[in-house]
C-alpha positions as CSV (number, residue, x, y, z in Angstrom):
1,M,9.1,-29.4,-30.0
2,I,9.7,-25.5,-30.0
3,R,7.3,-25.5,-27.2
4,S,8.6,-28.7,-25.3
5,K,12.5,-26.4,-25.6
6,K,10.4,-23.8,-24.3
7,I,8.7,-26.0,-21.2
8,L,12.2,-27.3,-20.6
9,R,14.1,-23.4,-19.9
10,G,11.2,-22.5,-17.7
11,A,11.7,-25.6,-15.7
12,G,15.5,-24.4,-15.4
13,L,14.1,-21.2,-14.7
14,G,11.3,-22.6,-11.9
15,A,14.5,-24.9,-10.4
16,A,16.4,-21.5,-9.7
17,V,13.5,-19.7,-8.1
18,L,12.6,-22.7,-5.6
19,A,16.1,-23.0,-5.1
20,V,16.3,-19.3,-3.7
21,A,13.3,-19.9,-1.6
22,A,15.0,-23.2,0.0
23,L,17.4,-21.2,0.6
24,A,16.3,-18.7,3.0
25,G,16.6,-21.8,5.6
26,C,20.9,-21.3,5.9
27,A,21.1,-18.6,7.5
28,P,22.7,-19.0,10.8
29,A,20.6,-18.4,13.8
30,T,21.3,-15.5,16.4
31,P,22.0,-16.5,19.4
32,T,19.1,-16.3,21.7
33,G,21.1,-16.3,24.8
34,P,24.2,-16.8,27.0
35,T,25.9,-20.5,26.9
36,V,28.6,-19.5,30.1
37,L,27.8,-19.8,33.4
38,V,27.6,-16.2,35.4
39,T,26.6,-16.2,39.8
40,P,25.7,-13.1,41.8
41,G,28.5,-11.6,43.3
42,K,28.5,-11.3,47.2
43,N,26.5,-8.2,47.6
44,V,24.1,-8.8,44.6
45,S,20.4,-10.1,45.2
46,P,18.6,-12.3,43.4
47,T,16.2,-9.5,42.0
48,Q,19.3,-7.5,41.2
49,F,20.8,-10.4,39.2
50,Q,17.8,-10.7,37.4
51,Q,17.7,-7.8,36.3
52,Q,21.0,-7.5,35.3
53,D,20.7,-10.3,33.5
54,A,17.9,-9.3,31.3
55,Y,19.6,-6.2,30.7
56,C,22.8,-7.8,29.8
57,R,21.2,-10.3,27.2
58,Q,19.7,-7.2,25.5
59,V,23.3,-5.1,25.3
60,A,24.6,-8.4,23.8
61,A,21.9,-9.2,21.4
62,Q,22.3,-5.6,20.1
63,N,26.0,-5.6,19.8
64,L,25.6,-8.5,17.5
65,N,22.6,-7.1,15.2
66,G,24.6,-5.7,12.5
67,A,27.4,-8.6,12.7
68,S,24.4,-11.0,12.7
69,Q,22.6,-9.5,9.3
70,E,25.9,-9.3,7.7
71,T,26.5,-13.3,8.4
72,K,22.8,-14.1,6.9
73,N,23.3,-12.3,3.9
74,S,26.7,-13.9,3.3
75,S,25.1,-17.0,3.6
76,T,22.6,-17.0,1.7
77,K,25.2,-15.4,-1.3
78,K,26.9,-17.9,-1.2
79,A,24.1,-20.6,-2.0
80,L,22.6,-18.6,-4.7
81,G,26.0,-18.4,-6.4
82,G,26.6,-21.7,-6.3
83,T,23.2,-22.4,-7.9
84,L,23.0,-19.6,-10.5
85,A,26.4,-21.2,-11.4
86,G,25.3,-24.9,-11.4
87,T,22.5,-23.1,-13.7
88,A,24.8,-21.7,-15.9
89,A,27.1,-24.6,-16.4
90,G,24.3,-26.7,-16.9
91,A,22.6,-25.2,-19.4
92,L,26.1,-24.4,-21.4
93,L,26.7,-28.4,-21.1
94,G,23.1,-28.8,-22.2
95,A,23.3,-26.3,-25.1
96,A,26.5,-28.7,-26.2
97,A,24.5,-31.9,-26.1
98,G,21.2,-30.2,-27.5
99,N,19.0,-29.8,-24.7
100,A,19.5,-26.7,-22.7
101,G,16.9,-26.5,-20.6
102,M,17.0,-30.3,-19.3
103,G,21.0,-29.1,-18.6
104,A,20.0,-25.7,-16.7
105,A,17.5,-27.9,-14.5
106,I,20.4,-30.2,-13.3
107,G,22.7,-27.4,-13.0
108,A,20.3,-25.7,-10.7
109,G,19.9,-29.0,-8.6
110,S,23.7,-30.0,-8.7
111,G,24.4,-25.9,-7.7
112,L,21.8,-26.0,-4.9
113,L,23.5,-29.1,-3.2
114,L,27.1,-27.5,-3.7
115,G,26.1,-24.4,-2.9
116,G,23.6,-24.9,-0.2
117,G,26.6,-27.3,1.0
118,L,29.3,-24.7,1.5
119,A,26.8,-21.7,2.8
120,A,25.7,-24.4,5.4
121,V,29.1,-25.3,6.8
122,G,29.9,-21.8,6.8
123,S,26.8,-21.1,8.6
124,N,27.9,-23.4,11.3
125,K,31.2,-21.6,11.8
126,A,29.2,-18.1,11.6
127,E,26.7,-19.2,14.1
128,Q,29.6,-20.5,16.4
129,T,31.5,-17.1,16.3
130,M,27.9,-15.2,16.6
131,Q,27.8,-17.3,19.8
132,Q,31.0,-16.9,21.4
133,Q,31.0,-12.9,20.9
134,Y,27.5,-13.1,22.3
135,N,28.9,-14.6,25.5
136,I,31.9,-12.2,25.7
137,N,29.7,-9.2,25.4
138,Y,26.9,-10.5,27.9
139,A,30.0,-11.6,30.4
140,Q,31.7,-8.3,30.4
141,C,28.5,-6.3,31.2
142,M,27.7,-9.1,34.1
143,T,30.8,-8.8,35.6
144,S,31.0,-5.2,35.1
145,Y,28.1,-5.4,38.1
146,G,30.6,-7.6,40.2
147,N,28.6,-11.0,39.2
148,V,31.2,-14.0,38.9
149,Y,32.2,-15.7,35.4
150,H,32.9,-19.0,35.6
151,G,34.6,-19.7,32.6
152,Y,34.3,-22.8,29.9
């Protein structure tokens, strides 16, 4: 009987570790390019436009580096927090019912679902915000060279 309790406790811990590994994919993606239309200005050659485009993409991405890392960390923390809270609640409920290990495993699973769901919603919003900021940085850079920005 004692051995089975240790195995169940290990299962709860294993579920939490597995959940953390699964949460690595919850982080929002950093924009890879603009989603706005910018065309060459009157006195901008195609070669100049390509050079300016490459430079402005780089500038826009650099301006996001700190924000994108912060956002990724925040999403992972939300999902991890949900998993840990679920594990603790499950262990408490399981202990009250006489099986803390099984309760922790069930709590970790339900916490992962809830925490992962919350992180996914936040991640989607963060991704949209980062793309919008990238577009603003890119458009400002491109128009500073005399190119034409065609809004949404």
